[in-house]
N, C-alpha and C positions, 0 to 999 in steps of 0.2 A: 504494500500500500504506500502511495506517495504522500498522502496526507498524514498529519500527526493524529494519532489516536491516544487520547489521554484516558485515564481511569474514568473520568466523568463521562466522556463521550462513549466509551465502550459500554459502560453500565446503562446509559440511556438507550443506545441502539439495541443492546441485548434484551433489555426489559421489554421494549416495544416488539421485538421479534418473538419473544416468548409469549407475550400477550396475544399476538395474532395467531400463534399456533396453539393457544390455550394450554400452555404449560402451567401447572399449579405454582402459585406464589412466584410470579415471574421476576420481580425485583429481588426477592430474597435468594432465589436460585441463581440469578446472575451474580449477586454479591458473593455467595458461597463459592461458586466456581472460580470467579476471578481471584478471590483471596487465596484459594488453593493454588492457582497457577503462580501467583506472586509470592507465595509462602509468607503470607501476612494475615492479619486479622481483618474482619469486616469493619471494625472501628477505624483501623489504620487507613482503609481505603478512602474514608471521608477526610482524613487529615491530608492525604496526598492526591486529592481529586484531579489536580492539574498535572500530575506526573505522567509523562508519555510512556507507552509500552514499547519494548523492543520487538524486533521481528520474531524472535523465537518465542517470546511471551504471547504475542498475538497468534502465532501459529498453534501453540499449545491450547490457547483459549478457544480458538475456532474449532479445534478437534473435539474439545469437550462439549461445545455447543452442538456439534453435529451428533455426537453420541447421545446427548440428552434429548435431542429432537427425535432420535430413533427409538426412544423409550427406555433408555437405561436410567435407573434411579440416580438421583443426585448423590446419594450416600455411597453408592458403588463407585461413582466417578471420583469422589474425593477419598474413599477408603476409610472414612470415619463417621461415627454417629455419636452425638452426645446423649448420654443416658444417666439419669440420676447424678448429674454434676461430674461425670467422668467421660472421657473419650474412649470409645470402643472401636476396635478395628472391625470393619464389616466388608464383605464382598459377596459375590454370587453364591458362596457356599451356605449362607445363612439368611434367615429372615431379618429384615431391618428392624431394630427395636423401635417400638412406638411409645409415645407419651402415656398412653393408657396403661401400659405395663408398669410404668413408674408407680401407679396407684396400687398395683399388686405388691410391689416391693414395700411401699409404705405400710400397707396393712400387715404384711408378713413380719415386718420389723417389730411390731407390737408383741409378737409371740416370743421373740428371742431376747433374752436378758442382755443388758449392756455390759454388765460386769461379772458375768459368770459363764462357764463353758456351756455350749449348746450344740445341737446337731440338727441340720436341715437337709432336705433332699429336694433337688430341682430336677423335675422330669421334663424332657423335651427342651434341653437347655439352649440349643442354638448357639448364638454368639457368646453365651455365658452371662448375659447382662443381669439376670436375676441372681444367680448364684454368687457372682462376683460382687454385686452391689450389697448383698446381705453380708458377705464376709468382710467387705470394706467398712461397713457401718457397725459391725459387731466383731471387735477384735479377738474375742475368745470363741467365736463360732467356727465349727468345722462343717463344710458343705460338700455333699456328694452330688454330682451333676451327671445326668445320663442323656444320651441322644442316640438315635438309631443311625445317624449319619456319621461315618468316620471323618468326613471333611469338616462337619460342624464341630465335632469334638476337638479336632486339631486346632481350629480357630479359637474355640473357647479356652483351650490351654494357653494359647498365645496371649489372649487377653488377660487371663488370670496372672500370668507371669509379668506382663507389662504393667499391670495395675497393682502389683505388689502383694497379691494374695495367693500365689501359686502353692504355697506350703499348706494352705488351709482349704483350698478348693480342689477336689479330686474329680476329674472328668473321666467317665468310663463310657465306652461305646456299647450300645445294646438297646433292645426294644423295651422302652418304658422301665419296668421294674426288674427285667430279666437279669441285669448285671448287679443288682443290689444284693448283698449278703443276706441269707435267710434270717439271721439273728439280729440284723440291724434295726434299730428303732430311732424315731426322730420326733422332735417336738413340732416340727413343721414340714409339710410337704407342699411345695409350690409348683405350679405348672402353667405354662402358656401353650397348650396343645393345639394342633391344627383344628380349626372349628368352622371352616367355610364349607358349605355343602358343595359336593363335586360339580353339580349342575350350574352353580353360580360362578365358578372360576373363569369360564370363557368371557363373562361379562365384566370382569374386573378391569381396572385401568391397565394400560400397557406396562406401566412401571411395576405394578404389583405382580403382574404375570411373569415378570423377569425374576421374581424371587423363587426360591426352591419350592416346587410343587409339593414336595413331601411335607413342608412346613405349613402349607395352606390347606390341603385337602383333608376335610374331616369326614369324608364318606357321604353317602346319599343324603342324610339329613344333617350333616355337620357335627354329629354327636358321637361318631364312632370312637374317636380317641378319648373324648371326654368320659364316655361310659367306662372305658378301660382304666383310665386314671382313677375314677371313683371306685371301681370294683377292686383295684389293687391296693389302694392307699391304706385301707383299714389294717391290713396285715402289718404295716410298717410304722404306724403312728403310736406314740406313747399315749397312755390314758390322758385325756384332756388336750391332746395334740390337735393341731389345726391343719386342714386341707384347704389351700387357697388356690383358686384357678381363675384364669382369664377366659371369658366365654363371648359368644356372639350376642349382638344386641337383641336378637329375637329369641334367645334360648333360655332366658331367665326362669320361666315357670317349669320348663322341662327339666332343667338341671337341678332345680330345687327338689323336684319330685324324685330324681335319680339319687340325690344325696339322702333324702329321707328313706327311700326304699333300701339303700345300702346300710342303714342303721346309724347314720351320722346324726348327732344332736345339733340343735341351733342352726339348721340348714337355712342359709339366707343368701340373697342376691343384692349387690350394691351397684349403684350407677356410676358412670364416668362423669367427667366435667360437662358433657353435653346432655346429661340426664338420660343416658341410654344404659340398659343393663349391660354390665361389663365384667363384674367380679362375682364369683360364687365361693361360699365358705361352708365348711362343715366341721364339727368338732367331734373327736373320738370320745365315745362314752367313757367316763371315768370308772364306772363300776365294773365293766366287763374287760377293760384292757384291750390290748392288741388281739386281733383275730389271727388264727393261724395254725 
């Protein structure tokens, strides 16, 4: 390009381009991608609005724009996603952590003591965002995390090490509870299982469809994996322990019934910040103890 492209001009052009192509959050997306290319912060962009971009910077930025227009999620392009005040590495191996899942972490933390040892299990860990956040917030907690995907497990281990909790977060590959020792018991079992009905996946946005199908597909009614988590959890919970799950916005009543049928006490559903059913909880009965 013969003309001078400053940060201001690049952001303006890219925002308008994204708006025309109906990219979500066009200005924010432009800022995130440009900050990534320039290895700086979004705040710094505004300090340096009149700074011109070099040819290599422009070329790198154009390449990211093209990939974003082709449907690649912004977080895969930058390789990071902020979750519970920490930066997690993300790529096409894992589901991108959502803000709604931070609510699950917040609820789960109430079960784990701040100043005493505790044990928790994270089923369908993906990037490890739940397990790692729990360990980081509770310095005496030990977390076991499972995922059926070897690739997801590898990335979760990378994140645990990078965020300084690798010694207390153990990631094991396997289907739900299969890799959990038979005699293991936990104060908390947390899970963000696949909960989208199979028939709904083709109608999802291009960006979401780029995420691992295995982490999205919850079977015909979206509850296949939810049922299995509920059915398996009681064996591994201590008396009074909590099962905490993320669910789909239309699944509240069905999941509450599943929890009650499985023998959980205080089965309840809570809403996210948009007032949609999003979290489901059940308490292990104190009188009967773990099943098994």
